[in-house]
C-alpha positions in Angstrom: 8.6 12.4 11.9 8.7 8.6 12.6 11.9 6.7 11.8 11.7 4.5 8.7 12.2 1.0 10.0 13.1 -0.3 6.6 16.5 1.3 6.5 19.2 0.7 9.0 22.8 1.9 9.5 22.0 5.3 8.0 25.0 7.7 7.7 25.2 11.1 6.0 28.3 12.0 3.9 27.9 15.5 2.7 24.4 15.8 1.1 24.3 12.1 0.4 22.7 9.6 2.8 23.9 5.9 2.7 21.7 3.2 4.2 21.4 -0.6 4.4 18.2 -2.5 3.7 16.9 -5.9 2.7 15.3 -6.2 -0.8 12.2 -8.2 -1.5 14.2 -11.4 -1.9 16.0 -11.1 1.5 19.3 -9.9 0.1 21.2 -7.2 1.9 21.5 -4.0 -0.3 23.0 -0.6 0.2 21.7 2.7 -1.2 23.2 6.1 -1.7 20.8 9.0 -2.2 21.4 12.7 -2.5 19.2 14.9 -0.4 19.9 18.2 -2.2 16.9 19.8 -3.9 16.5 18.9 -7.6 19.5 16.5 -7.7 17.8 13.2 -8.2 20.9 11.0 -7.5 20.0 7.6 -6.0 21.7 4.3 -6.6 21.6 0.8 -5.1 24.8 -1.2 -4.6 25.7 -4.8 -3.5 28.4 -3.6 -1.1 28.5 -0.9 1.6 32.0 0.2 0.4 30.7 0.9 -3.1 27.8 3.0 -1.8 30.1 5.0 0.5 32.5 5.6 -2.3 29.7 6.9 -4.5 28.6 9.2 -1.7 32.1 10.6 -1.2 32.6 11.2 -5.0 29.1 12.5 -5.8 28.9 16.0 -7.2 25.5 17.6 -7.8 25.0 19.0 -11.3 24.7 22.7 -11.4 21.3 23.7 -12.8 
């Protein structure tokens, strides 16, 4: 699988991946997305610290 060049600085914290990217207006954004099946958690943040905090405190809902 080829690496996605859009995201950089990708780290994994539990089941959540945190990455940095530039949005369509050239601003730096940070995203946290859960990779667990059927979870659906994904959020964008303005600061890396906020995205990492969300990743550390995320708990997948039991379905």
